[in-house]
Biopython code that builds the backbone (N, CA, C, O; Angstrom):
import numpy as np
from Bio.PDB.StructureBuilder import StructureBuilder

atoms = [
    (1, "MET", "N", (63.917, 47.635, 69.310)),
    (1, "MET", "CA", (64.304, 46.805, 68.909)),
    (1, "MET", "C", (64.693, 45.396, 69.573)),
    (1, "MET", "O", (65.421, 45.404, 70.565)),
    (2, "HIS", "N", (64.255, 44.275, 69.084)),
    (2, "HIS", "CA", (64.468, 42.648, 70.057)),
    (2, "HIS", "C", (65.711, 42.743, 69.460)),
    (2, "HIS", "O", (66.189, 43.374, 68.518)),
    (3, "ARG", "N", (66.223, 41.678, 70.537)),
    (3, "ARG", "CA", (67.491, 41.385, 70.618)),
    (3, "ARG", "C", (67.536, 40.034, 70.701)),
    (3, "ARG", "O", (67.008, 39.618, 71.732)),
    (4, "ILE", "N", (68.063, 39.035, 69.846)),
    (4, "ILE", "CA", (68.465, 37.514, 70.009)),
    (4, "ILE", "C", (68.799, 37.022, 70.718)),
    (4, "ILE", "O", (69.596, 37.702, 71.363)),
    (5, "PRO", "N", (68.649, 35.904, 71.159)),
    (5, "PRO", "CA", (68.284, 35.280, 72.754)),
    (5, "PRO", "C", (69.769, 34.789, 72.709)),
    (5, "PRO", "O", (70.054, 34.175, 71.681)),
    (6, "ASP", "N", (70.783, 34.944, 73.642)),
    (6, "ASP", "CA", (72.326, 34.765, 73.923)),
    (6, "ASP", "C", (72.628, 33.082, 72.845)),
    (6, "ASP", "O", (73.387, 32.775, 71.926)),
    (7, "ASP", "N", (71.419, 32.296, 73.731)),
    (7, "ASP", "CA", (71.787, 30.860, 73.273)),
    (7, "ASP", "C", (71.397, 30.516, 71.590)),
    (7, "ASP", "O", (72.095, 30.028, 70.701)),
    (8, "MET", "N", (70.222, 30.913, 71.589)),
    (8, "MET", "CA", (70.251, 31.006, 69.712)),
    (8, "MET", "C", (71.600, 31.557, 69.061)),
    (8, "MET", "O", (72.386, 30.807, 68.483)),
    (9, "TRP", "N", (71.819, 33.043, 69.212)),
    (9, "TRP", "CA", (73.289, 33.585, 68.763)),
    (9, "TRP", "C", (74.231, 32.491, 69.036)),
    (9, "TRP", "O", (74.838, 32.210, 68.003)),
    (10, "GLN", "N", (74.533, 31.869, 69.898)),
    (10, "GLN", "CA", (75.709, 31.045, 69.696)),
    (10, "GLN", "C", (75.064, 29.791, 69.246)),
    (10, "GLN", "O", (76.086, 29.106, 69.211)),
    (11, "LEU", "N", (74.572, 29.372, 69.053)),
    (11, "LEU", "CA", (73.652, 28.129, 67.845)),
    (11, "LEU", "C", (73.793, 28.678, 66.892)),
    (11, "LEU", "O", (74.022, 27.898, 65.967)),
    (12, "LEU", "N", (73.768, 30.072, 66.505)),
    (12, "LEU", "CA", (73.987, 30.637, 64.929)),
    (12, "LEU", "C", (75.154, 30.461, 64.585)),
    (12, "LEU", "O", (75.492, 29.797, 63.605)),
    (13, "THR", "N", (75.751, 30.922, 65.199)),
    (13, "THR", "CA", (77.413, 31.702, 65.077)),
    (13, "THR", "C", (78.417, 30.332, 65.550)),
    (13, "THR", "O", (79.537, 30.148, 65.073)),
    (14, "LYS", "N", (78.044, 29.813, 66.142)),
    (14, "LYS", "CA", (78.982, 28.659, 66.250)),
    (14, "LYS", "C", (78.739, 26.685, 65.658)),
    (14, "LYS", "O", (79.386, 25.647, 65.522)),
    (15, "THR", "N", (77.393, 27.224, 65.499)),
    (15, "THR", "CA", (77.510, 25.881, 64.871)),
    (15, "THR", "C", (76.746, 26.158, 63.645)),
    (15, "THR", "O", (77.476, 25.770, 62.733)),
    (16, "ILE", "N", (75.763, 26.582, 63.195)),
    (16, "ILE", "CA", (74.045, 26.170, 61.847)),
    (16, "ILE", "C", (75.606, 27.109, 60.745)),
    (16, "ILE", "O", (75.679, 26.637, 59.610)),
    (17, "ILE", "N", (76.563, 28.134, 61.014)),
    (17, "ILE", "CA", (77.076, 29.020, 60.063)),
    (17, "ILE", "C", (78.337, 28.050, 59.759)),
    (17, "ILE", "O", (78.545, 27.737, 58.587)),
    (18, "PRO", "N", (79.255, 27.526, 60.876)),
    (18, "PRO", "CA", (79.887, 26.753, 59.862)),
    (18, "PRO", "C", (79.308, 25.484, 59.417)),
    (18, "PRO", "O", (80.243, 24.951, 58.820)),
    (19, "ALA", "N", (78.412, 24.781, 59.370)),
    (19, "ALA", "CA", (77.973, 23.624, 58.713)),
    (19, "ALA", "C", (77.816, 23.768, 57.815)),
    (19, "ALA", "O", (78.023, 23.070, 56.822)),
    (20, "LEU", "N", (77.118, 25.392, 58.051)),
    (20, "LEU", "CA", (76.247, 25.632, 56.119)),
    (20, "LEU", "C", (77.709, 26.101, 54.992)),
    (20, "LEU", "O", (77.759, 26.004, 53.765)),
    (21, "VAL", "N", (78.580, 26.518, 55.777)),
    (21, "VAL", "CA", (79.891, 27.094, 55.080)),
    (21, "VAL", "C", (80.251, 25.514, 54.807)),
    (21, "VAL", "O", (80.178, 25.229, 53.612)),
    (22, "ALA", "N", (80.619, 24.449, 55.651)),
    (22, "ALA", "CA", (81.327, 23.067, 55.240)),
    (22, "ALA", "C", (80.377, 22.462, 54.462)),
    (22, "ALA", "O", (81.005, 21.879, 53.578)),
    (23, "VAL", "N", (79.101, 22.268, 54.299)),
    (23, "VAL", "CA", (78.505, 21.973, 53.452)),
    (23, "VAL", "C", (78.241, 22.490, 52.055)),
    (23, "VAL", "O", (77.748, 21.800, 51.163)),
    (24, "SER", "N", (78.671, 23.982, 51.906)),
    (24, "SER", "CA", (78.198, 24.619, 50.612)),
    (24, "SER", "C", (79.634, 23.860, 49.742)),
    (24, "SER", "O", (79.586, 23.226, 48.689)),
    (25, "VAL", "N", (80.766, 24.154, 50.519)),
    (25, "VAL", "CA", (82.027, 23.613, 50.071)),
    (25, "VAL", "C", (81.790, 22.062, 49.730)),
    (25, "VAL", "O", (82.500, 21.435, 48.944)),
    (26, "GLY", "N", (80.863, 21.612, 50.319)),
    (26, "GLY", "CA", (81.024, 19.650, 49.722)),
    (26, "GLY", "C", (80.385, 19.440, 48.670)),
    (26, "GLY", "O", (80.434, 18.571, 47.800)),
    (27, "ILE", "N", (79.437, 20.836, 48.942)),
    (27, "ILE", "CA", (78.231, 20.883, 47.180)),
    (27, "ILE", "C", (78.915, 21.135, 46.312)),
    (27, "ILE", "O", (79.023, 20.300, 45.414)),
    (28, "ALA", "N", (79.746, 22.556, 46.224)),
    (28, "ALA", "CA", (80.485, 23.109, 45.478)),
    (28, "ALA", "C", (81.583, 22.207, 44.695)),
    (28, "ALA", "O", (81.871, 22.438, 43.521)),
    (29, "VAL", "N", (82.347, 20.843, 45.674)),
    (29, "VAL", "CA", (83.166, 20.009, 44.908)),
    (29, "VAL", "C", (82.395, 19.328, 44.130)),
    (29, "VAL", "O", (82.638, 19.210, 42.929)),
    (30, "LYS", "N", (81.270, 18.741, 44.766)),
    (30, "LYS", "CA", (80.332, 17.620, 44.171)),
    (30, "LYS", "C", (80.170, 17.849, 43.060)),
    (30, "LYS", "O", (80.456, 16.981, 42.236)),
    (31, "MET", "N", (79.516, 19.426, 42.542)),
    (31, "MET", "CA", (78.876, 19.727, 41.154)),
    (31, "MET", "C", (80.253, 19.706, 40.612)),
    (31, "MET", "O", (80.261, 18.784, 39.796)),
    (32, "LYS", "N", (81.515, 20.302, 40.657)),
    (32, "LYS", "CA", (82.454, 20.345, 40.215)),
    (32, "LYS", "C", (82.515, 18.648, 38.921)),
    (32, "LYS", "O", (82.623, 18.564, 37.698)),
    (33, "LYS", "N", (82.333, 17.228, 40.420)),
    (33, "LYS", "CA", (82.535, 16.340, 39.241)),
    (33, "LYS", "C", (81.401, 15.681, 38.922)),
    (33, "LYS", "O", (81.445, 14.458, 38.782)),
    (34, "THR", "N", (80.383, 16.283, 38.782)),
    (34, "THR", "CA", (79.206, 15.771, 38.791)),
    (34, "THR", "C", (77.644, 16.830, 38.614)),
    (34, "THR", "O", (77.569, 17.973, 39.065)),
    (35, "ARG", "N", (76.326, 15.999, 37.739)),
    (35, "ARG", "CA", (75.427, 17.267, 37.899)),
    (35, "ARG", "C", (74.890, 17.317, 39.295)),
    (35, "ARG", "O", (74.941, 16.188, 39.782)),
    (36, "ILE", "N", (74.460, 18.083, 40.009)),
    (36, "ILE", "CA", (73.895, 17.935, 40.660)),
    (36, "ILE", "C", (72.254, 18.431, 40.985)),
    (36, "ILE", "O", (72.079, 19.601, 40.646)),
    (37, "THR", "N", (71.452, 17.996, 41.370)),
    (37, "THR", "CA", (69.789, 18.278, 41.689)),
    (37, "THR", "C", (69.850, 19.196, 42.353)),
    (37, "THR", "O", (70.889, 19.456, 42.959)),
    (38, "LEU", "N", (68.470, 20.160, 42.461)),
    (38, "LEU", "CA", (68.265, 21.051, 43.566)),
    (38, "LEU", "C", (67.847, 20.199, 44.805)),
    (38, "LEU", "O", (68.068, 20.634, 45.935)),
    (39, "LEU", "N", (67.260, 19.017, 44.612)),
    (39, "LEU", "CA", (66.721, 18.140, 45.777)),
    (39, "LEU", "C", (67.497, 17.674, 46.711)),
    (39, "LEU", "O", (67.397, 17.525, 47.929)),
    (40, "SER", "N", (68.553, 17.404, 45.659)),
    (40, "SER", "CA", (70.280, 16.933, 46.064)),
    (40, "SER", "C", (70.702, 17.804, 47.080)),
    (40, "SER", "O", (70.746, 17.562, 48.286)),
    (41, "ALA", "N", (71.019, 18.873, 46.473)),
    (41, "ALA", "CA", (71.241, 19.929, 47.126)),
    (41, "ALA", "C", (70.812, 20.472, 48.294)),
    (41, "ALA", "O", (71.626, 20.905, 49.110)),
    (42, "PHE", "N", (69.745, 20.503, 48.465)),
    (42, "PHE", "CA", (68.465, 20.164, 49.429)),
    (42, "PHE", "C", (68.772, 19.559, 50.744)),
    (42, "PHE", "O", (68.970, 20.030, 51.864)),
    (43, "THR", "N", (68.748, 18.340, 50.238)),
    (43, "THR", "CA", (69.096, 16.926, 50.978)),
    (43, "THR", "C", (70.584, 17.070, 51.723)),
    (43, "THR", "O", (70.819, 16.951, 52.926)),
    (44, "SER", "N", (71.215, 17.268, 50.988)),
    (44, "SER", "CA", (72.897, 17.476, 51.501)),
    (44, "SER", "C", (72.753, 18.560, 53.154)),
    (44, "SER", "O", (72.931, 18.214, 54.322)),
    (45, "TYR", "N", (72.353, 19.965, 52.547)),
    (45, "TYR", "CA", (71.701, 20.781, 53.612)),
    (45, "TYR", "C", (71.189, 20.264, 54.832)),
    (45, "TYR", "O", (71.899, 20.203, 55.836)),
    (46, "VAL", "N", (70.511, 20.048, 54.822)),
    (46, "VAL", "CA", (69.181, 19.355, 55.545)),
    (46, "VAL", "C", (70.388, 18.276, 56.929)),
    (46, "VAL", "O", (70.651, 18.512, 58.108)),
    (47, "ILE", "N", (70.842, 17.051, 55.922)),
    (47, "ILE", "CA", (71.552, 16.671, 56.756)),
    (47, "ILE", "C", (72.865, 16.685, 57.116)),
    (47, "ILE", "O", (73.330, 15.819, 57.857)),
    (48, "GLY", "N", (73.530, 17.610, 56.653)),
    (48, "GLY", "CA", (75.217, 17.775, 57.196)),
    (48, "GLY", "C", (74.420, 18.714, 58.441)),
    (48, "GLY", "O", (74.353, 18.196, 59.556)),
    (49, "ILE", "N", (73.794, 20.157, 58.225)),
    (49, "ILE", "CA", (73.296, 20.798, 59.454)),
    (49, "ILE", "C", (72.725, 19.862, 60.284)),
    (49, "ILE", "O", (73.440, 19.601, 61.251)),
    (50, "GLY", "N", (71.395, 19.104, 60.224)),
    (50, "GLY", "CA", (71.261, 18.317, 61.320)),
    (50, "GLY", "C", (71.985, 17.546, 62.026)),
    (50, "GLY", "O", (71.733, 17.483, 63.229)),
    (51, "PHE", "N", (72.977, 16.826, 61.521)),
    (51, "PHE", "CA", (74.382, 16.248, 62.082)),
    (51, "PHE", "C", (75.066, 17.205, 62.869)),
    (51, "PHE", "O", (75.332, 16.798, 64.000)),
    (52, "ALA", "N", (75.531, 18.683, 62.527)),
    (52, "ALA", "CA", (75.911, 19.392, 63.134)),
    (52, "ALA", "C", (74.891, 20.076, 64.644)),
    (52, "ALA", "O", (74.951, 20.171, 65.870)),
    (53, "PHE", "N", (74.130, 20.366, 63.635)),
    (53, "PHE", "CA", (73.177, 20.029, 65.078)),
    (53, "PHE", "C", (73.206, 19.646, 66.276)),
    (53, "PHE", "O", (73.370, 20.313, 67.298)),
    (54, "ILE", "N", (73.019, 18.388, 66.120)),
    (54, "ILE", "CA", (73.101, 16.766, 67.280)),
    (54, "ILE", "C", (73.965, 17.023, 67.704)),
    (54, "ILE", "O", (73.881, 17.252, 68.911)),
    (55, "PHE", "N", (75.556, 17.186, 66.968)),
    (55, "PHE", "CA", (76.750, 17.143, 67.709)),
    (55, "PHE", "C", (77.037, 18.282, 68.045)),
    (55, "PHE", "O", (77.915, 18.201, 68.905)),
    (56, "GLY", "N", (76.705, 19.604, 67.780)),
    (56, "GLY", "CA", (77.071, 20.672, 67.520)),
    (56, "GLY", "C", (77.585, 21.188, 69.192)),
    (56, "GLY", "O", (78.690, 21.673, 69.433)),
    (57, "PHE", "N", (76.326, 20.906, 70.384)),
    (57, "PHE", "CA", (76.886, 21.304, 71.718)),
    (57, "PHE", "C", (77.682, 20.243, 72.789)),
    (57, "PHE", "O", (77.967, 20.442, 73.970)),
    (58, "ALA", "N", (77.902, 19.204, 72.059)),
    (58, "ALA", "CA", (78.900, 18.759, 72.660)),
    (58, "ALA", "C", (80.437, 18.655, 72.161)),
    (58, "ALA", "O", (81.376, 18.293, 72.869)),
    (59, "ILE", "N", (80.511, 19.048, 70.790)),
    (59, "ILE", "CA", (82.041, 19.829, 70.704)),
    (59, "ILE", "C", (82.055, 21.217, 70.732)),
    (59, "ILE", "O", (83.072, 21.615, 70.164)),
    (60, "ASN", "N", (81.488, 21.964, 71.074)),
    (60, "ASN", "CA", (81.643, 23.207, 71.586)),
    (60, "ASN", "C", (81.806, 23.884, 73.273)),
    (60, "ASN", "O", (81.872, 24.921, 73.934)),
    (61, "GLU", "N", (81.806, 21.739, 73.346)),
    (61, "GLU", "CA", (81.666, 21.917, 75.319)),
    (61, "GLU", "C", (82.927, 22.199, 75.210)),
    (61, "GLU", "O", (83.473, 23.240, 75.573)),
    (62, "HIS", "N", (83.672, 20.776, 74.435)),
    (62, "HIS", "CA", (84.698, 19.865, 74.194)),
    (62, "HIS", "C", (85.936, 20.738, 73.561)),
    (62, "HIS", "O", (87.153, 20.593, 73.681)),
    (63, "PHE", "N", (85.537, 21.227, 73.195)),
    (63, "PHE", "CA", (86.822, 21.470, 71.967)),
    (63, "PHE", "C", (87.502, 23.059, 72.402)),
    (63, "PHE", "O", (87.106, 23.503, 73.480)),
    (64, "GLU", "N", (88.399, 23.830, 71.688)),
    (64, "GLU", "CA", (88.151, 25.090, 72.537)),
    (64, "GLU", "C", (87.888, 25.809, 70.631)),
    (64, "GLU", "O", (88.035, 25.358, 69.495)),
    (65, "PRO", "N", (87.461, 27.051, 71.222)),
    (65, "PRO", "CA", (86.783, 27.812, 70.150)),
    (65, "PRO", "C", (87.125, 27.752, 68.562)),
    (65, "PRO", "O", (86.514, 27.444, 67.539)),
    (66, "ASP", "N", (88.508, 28.242, 68.922)),
    (66, "ASP", "CA", (89.408, 27.538, 67.821)),
    (66, "ASP", "C", (89.150, 26.598, 66.737)),
    (66, "ASP", "O", (88.763, 26.784, 65.583)),
    (67, "THR", "N", (89.451, 25.565, 67.370)),
    (67, "THR", "CA", (88.893, 23.911, 66.439)),
    (67, "THR", "C", (87.490, 23.878, 66.507)),
    (67, "THR", "O", (87.057, 23.376, 65.470)),
    (68, "ALA", "N", (86.253, 24.320, 67.580)),
    (68, "ALA", "CA", (85.279, 23.844, 67.163)),
    (68, "ALA", "C", (84.670, 23.690, 66.377)),
    (68, "ALA", "O", (83.890, 22.782, 66.090)),
    (69, "ILE", "N", (85.083, 24.988, 65.703)),
    (69, "ILE", "CA", (84.511, 25.394, 64.534)),
    (69, "ILE", "C", (84.365, 24.468, 62.998)),
    (69, "ILE", "O", (83.412, 24.193, 62.270)),
    (70, "MET", "N", (86.063, 24.129, 62.958)),
    (70, "MET", "CA", (86.288, 23.048, 61.848)),
    (70, "MET", "C", (85.934, 21.443, 61.852)),
    (70, "MET", "O", (85.809, 20.617, 60.947)),
    (71, "ALA", "N", (85.780, 21.349, 63.936)),
    (71, "ALA", "CA", (85.117, 20.041, 64.037)),
    (71, "ALA", "C", (83.710, 20.557, 63.456)),
    (71, "ALA", "O", (83.986, 20.676, 62.262)),
    (72, "ILE", "N", (82.966, 20.765, 63.533)),
    (72, "ILE", "CA", (81.829, 21.096, 62.755)),
    (72, "ILE", "C", (81.529, 21.191, 62.033)),
    (72, "ILE", "O", (80.434, 20.715, 61.731)),
    (73, "GLY", "N", (82.613, 22.196, 60.817)),
    (73, "GLY", "CA", (82.693, 21.685, 59.708)),
    (73, "GLY", "C", (82.891, 20.598, 58.694)),
    (73, "GLY", "O", (82.677, 20.544, 57.483)),
    (74, "ALA", "N", (83.547, 19.432, 59.902)),
    (74, "ALA", "CA", (83.877, 18.452, 59.219)),
    (74, "ALA", "C", (83.044, 17.519, 59.709)),
    (74, "ALA", "O", (82.867, 16.583, 58.930)),
    (75, "VAL", "N", (82.247, 17.422, 61.134)),
    (75, "VAL", "CA", (81.196, 16.957, 61.527)),
    (75, "VAL", "C", (79.982, 16.666, 60.562)),
    (75, "VAL", "O", (79.386, 15.601, 60.403)),
    (76, "ALA", "N", (79.710, 18.220, 59.794)),
    (76, "ALA", "CA", (78.680, 18.154, 58.787)),
    (76, "ALA", "C", (79.010, 17.607, 57.381)),
    (76, "ALA", "O", (78.167, 16.886, 56.846)),
    (77, "ILE", "N", (80.268, 17.913, 56.674)),
    (77, "ILE", "CA", (80.701, 17.191, 56.027)),
    (77, "ILE", "C", (80.486, 15.452, 56.128)),
    (77, "ILE", "O", (79.943, 14.606, 55.417)),
    (78, "THR", "N", (81.270, 15.450, 57.487)),
    (78, "THR", "CA", (80.911, 13.699, 57.499)),
    (78, "THR", "C", (79.748, 13.190, 57.628)),
    (78, "THR", "O", (79.573, 12.151, 56.992)),
    (79, "GLY", "N", (78.846, 13.593, 58.271)),
    (79, "GLY", "CA", (77.067, 13.806, 58.537)),
    (79, "GLY", "C", (76.849, 13.584, 57.097)),
    (79, "GLY", "O", (76.619, 12.388, 56.918)),
    (80, "GLU", "N", (76.828, 14.254, 56.002)),
    (80, "GLU", "CA", (76.164, 14.539, 54.523)),
    (80, "GLU", "C", (76.233, 13.275, 54.363)),
    (80, "GLU", "O", (75.228, 12.575, 54.491)),
    (81, "LYS", "N", (78.003, 12.530, 53.911)),
    (81, "LYS", "CA", (77.725, 11.426, 53.654)),
    (81, "LYS", "C", (77.381, 10.155, 54.040)),
    (81, "LYS", "O", (77.004, 9.232, 53.317)),
    (82, "ILE", "N", (77.546, 10.170, 55.298)),
    (82, "ILE", "CA", (76.919, 9.048, 55.957)),
    (82, "ILE", "C", (74.888, 9.180, 55.860)),
    (82, "ILE", "O", (74.011, 8.331, 55.703)),
    (83, "GLY", "N", (74.876, 10.141, 55.980)),
    (83, "GLY", "CA", (73.419, 10.278, 55.377)),
    (83, "GLY", "C", (73.184, 9.318, 54.076)),
    (83, "GLY", "O", (72.691, 8.201, 53.921)),
    (84, "TYR", "N", (73.782, 10.302, 53.208)),
    (84, "TYR", "CA", (73.892, 9.731, 51.615)),
    (84, "TYR", "C", (74.240, 8.344, 51.774)),
    (84, "TYR", "O", (73.483, 7.742, 51.012)),
    (85, "TRP", "N", (75.129, 7.361, 52.474)),
    (85, "TRP", "CA", (75.153, 6.689, 52.420)),
    (85, "TRP", "C", (73.985, 5.375, 53.215)),
    (85, "TRP", "O", (73.932, 4.183, 52.911)),
    (86, "ILE", "N", (73.399, 5.894, 53.969)),
    (86, "ILE", "CA", (72.473, 5.191, 54.844)),
    (86, "ILE", "C", (71.532, 5.019, 54.071)),
    (86, "ILE", "O", (71.145, 3.859, 53.927)),
    (87, "ILE", "N", (70.634, 6.463, 53.077)),
    (87, "ILE", "CA", (69.606, 6.684, 52.026)),
    (87, "ILE", "C", (70.283, 5.649, 50.788)),
    (87, "ILE", "O", (69.651, 4.606, 50.960)),
    (88, "PHE", "N", (71.067, 5.454, 49.846)),
    (88, "PHE", "CA", (71.412, 4.365, 48.917)),
    (88, "PHE", "C", (71.298, 2.592, 49.426)),
    (88, "PHE", "O", (70.769, 1.639, 48.854)),
    (89, "THR", "N", (72.110, 2.699, 50.852)),
    (89, "THR", "CA", (72.388, 1.579, 51.296)),
    (89, "THR", "C", (70.998, 0.383, 51.321)),
    (89, "THR", "O", (70.912, -0.730, 50.801)),
    (90, "PHE", "N", (69.965, 1.215, 52.203)),
    (90, "PHE", "CA", (69.046, 1.059, 52.638)),
    (90, "PHE", "C", (67.594, 0.867, 51.470)),
    (90, "PHE", "O", (66.551, 0.258, 51.706)),
    (91, "GLU", "N", (67.928, 1.514, 50.362)),
    (91, "GLU", "CA", (67.097, 1.822, 49.005)),
    (91, "GLU", "C", (66.446, 3.027, 49.779)),
    (91, "GLU", "O", (65.387, 2.847, 49.178)),
    (92, "PHE", "N", (66.229, 3.833, 50.389)),
    (92, "PHE", "CA", (65.083, 5.151, 50.778)),
    (92, "PHE", "C", (64.883, 5.749, 49.770)),
    (92, "PHE", "O", (63.784, 6.305, 49.765)),
    (93, "ASP", "N", (65.832, 5.967, 48.357)),
    (93, "ASP", "CA", (66.187, 6.703, 47.372)),
    (93, "ASP", "C", (64.779, 6.183, 46.567)),
    (93, "ASP", "O", (64.252, 6.980, 45.790)),
    (94, "THR", "N", (64.218, 4.925, 46.750)),
    (94, "THR", "CA", (63.423, 4.620, 45.640)),
    (94, "THR", "C", (62.106, 5.086, 46.380)),
    (94, "THR", "O", (61.077, 5.442, 45.807)),
    (95, "ILE", "N", (62.275, 5.034, 47.539)),
    (95, "ILE", "CA", (60.670, 5.635, 48.452)),
    (95, "ILE", "C", (60.873, 7.138, 48.235)),
    (95, "ILE", "O", (59.888, 7.573, 47.638)),
    (96, "GLY", "N", (61.463, 7.770, 48.402)),
    (96, "GLY", "CA", (62.023, 9.049, 48.058)),
    (96, "GLY", "C", (61.535, 9.403, 46.445)),
    (96, "GLY", "O", (60.683, 10.237, 46.140)),
    (97, "ASP", "N", (61.919, 8.976, 45.980)),
    (97, "ASP", "CA", (61.012, 9.010, 44.542)),
    (97, "ASP", "C", (59.920, 8.956, 44.125)),
    (97, "ASP", "O", (59.479, 9.693, 43.242)),
    (98, "ALA", "N", (59.053, 7.705, 44.933)),
    (98, "ALA", "CA", (58.099, 7.887, 44.782)),
    (98, "ALA", "C", (57.076, 8.841, 45.326)),
    (98, "ALA", "O", (56.157, 9.572, 44.958)),
    (99, "LEU", "N", (57.720, 8.447, 46.394)),
    (99, "LEU", "CA", (56.952, 9.811, 47.137)),
    (99, "LEU", "C", (56.779, 11.345, 46.379)),
    (99, "LEU", "O", (55.800, 12.079, 46.243)),
    (100, "THR", "N", (57.994, 11.446, 46.017)),
    (100, "THR", "CA", (58.438, 13.163, 45.196)),
    (100, "THR", "C", (57.580, 12.928, 43.824)),
    (100, "THR", "O", (57.325, 14.033, 43.347)),
    (101, "ASP", "N", (57.021, 11.816, 42.985)),
    (101, "ASP", "CA", (56.201, 11.411, 42.139)),
    (101, "ASP", "C", (54.398, 11.646, 42.448)),
    (101, "ASP", "O", (53.406, 12.026, 41.827)),
    (102, "LEU", "N", (54.679, 11.257, 43.511)),
    (102, "LEU", "CA", (53.223, 11.383, 44.400)),
    (102, "LEU", "C", (53.098, 12.936, 44.360)),
    (102, "LEU", "O", (52.211, 13.507, 43.726)),
    (103, "LEU", "N", (54.048, 13.567, 45.079)),
    (103, "LEU", "CA", (54.212, 14.965, 45.352)),
    (103, "LEU", "C", (53.368, 15.775, 44.139)),
    (103, "LEU", "O", (52.315, 16.412, 44.177)),
    (104, "ARG", "N", (54.384, 15.438, 42.953)),
    (104, "ARG", "CA", (54.269, 16.144, 41.344)),
    (104, "ARG", "C", (53.027, 15.921, 41.120)),
    (104, "ARG", "O", (52.290, 16.896, 40.977)),
    (105, "ASN", "N", (52.229, 13.941, 40.993)),
    (105, "ASN", "CA", (51.053, 14.241, 41.118)),
    (105, "ASN", "C", (49.969, 15.405, 41.339)),
    (105, "ASN", "O", (49.320, 16.181, 40.639)),
    (106, "TRP", "N", (50.125, 15.114, 42.637)),
    (106, "TRP", "CA", (49.142, 15.855, 43.402)),
    (106, "TRP", "C", (49.172, 17.557, 43.288)),
    (106, "TRP", "O", (48.328, 18.405, 43.578)),
    (107, "LEU", "N", (50.466, 17.642, 42.759)),
    (107, "LEU", "CA", (50.760, 19.503, 42.854)),
    (107, "LEU", "C", (49.705, 19.450, 41.341)),
    (107, "LEU", "O", (48.657, 20.091, 41.427)),
    (108, "LYS", "N", (49.968, 18.744, 40.071)),
    (108, "LYS", "CA", (49.511, 18.907, 39.182)),
    (108, "LYS", "C", (47.845, 19.307, 38.913)),
    (108, "LYS", "O", (47.334, 20.200, 38.238)),
    (109, "LYS", "N", (47.350, 18.395, 39.627)),
    (109, "LYS", "CA", (45.822, 17.838, 39.603)),
    (109, "LYS", "C", (45.202, 19.606, 40.035)),
    (109, "LYS", "O", (44.144, 20.115, 39.664)),
    (110, "LYS", "N", (46.069, 20.102, 40.743)),
    (110, "LYS", "CA", (45.584, 21.279, 41.563)),
    (110, "LYS", "C", (45.451, 22.758, 40.797)),
    (110, "LYS", "O", (45.062, 23.745, 41.423)),
]
sb = StructureBuilder()
sb.init_structure("model")
sb.init_model(0)
sb.init_chain("A")
sb.init_seg("    ")
for serial, (resi, resn, name, xyz) in enumerate(atoms, 1):
    if name == "N":
        sb.init_residue(resn, " ", resi, " ")
    sb.init_atom(name, np.array(xyz, "f"), 0.0, 1.0, " ", f" {name:<3s}", serial, name[0])
structure = sb.get_structure()
């Protein structure tokens, strides 16, 4: 049986899983307040885990292991909020809606 390389295991256990849990909690809180779409949830996961991936190496290097998990979760949630702010401030949501409609029309033709 193949072993997972140590670097990948470290990334998975110290960065991806805490970010996934933190963003899931954020989505659950958002679902309690408003209705959320599948696309919005997927976007939240991608943005939040992306931010955690970008900053996770520095956080794991400079924080103690006990506090690094909390810091990565906070970065994931904050990154998701910042990502949504950028999307709606610069009106990327209208571009995303146009691309989604284009993709739906293209898939209907097939």
